[in-house]
C-alpha positions in Angstrom: -1.8 6.7 -0.8 -0.5 8.9 2.0 -2.7 7.1 4.5 -1.2 3.8 3.6 2.3 5.1 3.9 1.5 6.5 7.4 0.0 3.1 8.3 3.3 1.4 7.3 5.5 3.9 8.8 4.0 2.7 12.1 3.9 -1.0 11.2 7.2 -1.5 9.6 9.5 -0.5 12.6 7.3 -2.7 14.8 7.8 -5.7 12.6 11.4 -5.0 12.3 11.8 -4.9 16.3 9.9 -8.1 16.5 12.3 -9.8 14.0 15.4 -8.3 15.8 14.1 -9.8 19.2 14.3 -13.3 17.7 10.7 -13.7 16.6 10.5 -15.9 13.5 7.2 -14.6 12.7 5.0 -11.6 13.8 2.0 -12.5 15.7 -0.7 -13.8 13.2 -3.0 -10.9 14.3 -0.8 -8.7 12.3 -1.2 -10.2 9.1 -4.1 -12.9 9.1 -7.8 -12.9 9.6 -10.4 -10.3 8.7 -9.4 -8.1 11.7 -5.8 -7.8 11.0 -4.5 -4.2 10.5 -3.0 -5.3 7.0 -6.1 -6.9 5.8 -8.2 -3.9 6.9 -5.9 -1.7 5.0 -5.9 -3.7 2.0 -9.8 -3.9 2.2 -10.2 -0.1 2.4 -8.1 0.3 -0.8 -10.2 -2.4 -2.6 -13.5 -1.0 -1.5 -12.3 2.4 -2.8 -11.3 1.0 -6.2 -14.5 -1.1 -6.5 -16.6 1.9 -5.8 -14.8 4.1 -8.2 -15.0 1.4 -10.8 -18.8 1.2 -10.4 -18.8 4.9 -11.0 -17.0 4.6 -14.2 -14.0 6.5 -12.8 -11.5 3.7 -13.0 -11.0 0.8 -15.3 -10.1 -1.9 -12.6 -10.8 -5.5 -13.4 -9.0 -6.7 -10.3 -9.2 -4.4 -7.5 -7.3 -6.8 -5.2 -4.3 -6.9 -7.4 -4.2 -3.0 -7.8 -4.6 -2.6 -4.0 -1.8 -5.1 -3.5 0.5 -3.0 -5.9 -0.3 0.2 -4.0 0.2 -1.5 -0.6 3.4 -3.1 -1.4 4.7 0.2 -2.9 3.8 1.8 0.3 5.4 -0.8 2.4 8.5 -0.5 0.3 8.6 3.3 0.9 8.2 3.0 4.5 10.7 0.2 4.9 13.4 2.2 3.1 12.6 5.3 5.3 12.9 3.2 8.4 16.3 1.7 7.5 17.4 5.1 6.2 18.2 3.6 2.9 18.9 6.3 0.3 19.4 3.9 -2.6 18.0 6.4 -5.1 17.3 10.1 -4.8 15.3 10.8 -1.7 11.6 11.4 -2.5 9.1 13.0 0.0 5.9 11.0 0.7 3.6 13.5 -1.1 5.8 13.4 -4.3 6.1 9.6 -3.9 2.2 9.3 -3.6 1.7 11.6 -6.6 4.1 9.8 -8.7 2.7 6.3 -7.8 -1.0 7.2 -8.7 0.4 9.0 -12.0 2.1 5.8 -12.9 -0.7 3.4 -12.1 -3.3 5.9 -13.7 -2.1 5.1 -17.2 -3.6 1.5 -16.5 -6.7 2.6 -14.5 -7.9 5.5 -16.4 -11.3 4.9 -17.8 -11.2 4.3 -21.5 -13.7 3.8 -24.1 -16.6 1.6 -23.0 -15.7 1.9 -19.4 
């Protein structure tokens, strides 16, 4: 999770600058195709979840869905950090990552028959 936050800490400001410069859409290479940074990041999370599922360590019927939830949460964290929005109580990245995993773990923890 921390690696994904770091990834988005670099990407979010770039996308914001592109948008401010008048670009309607960031270059397709950022978001589309198998070599896009966003796709590679999502795939790494999916691969990890699938491997842990095969080992019986997580219950994960849809690795892509869980990867998207994790990725979107990290994007949101980096975005609010980039715009210096303190909508709620500020949370350090370490604590955010721990709380995110703890929250998701209730649905991912292997249960009976996993």
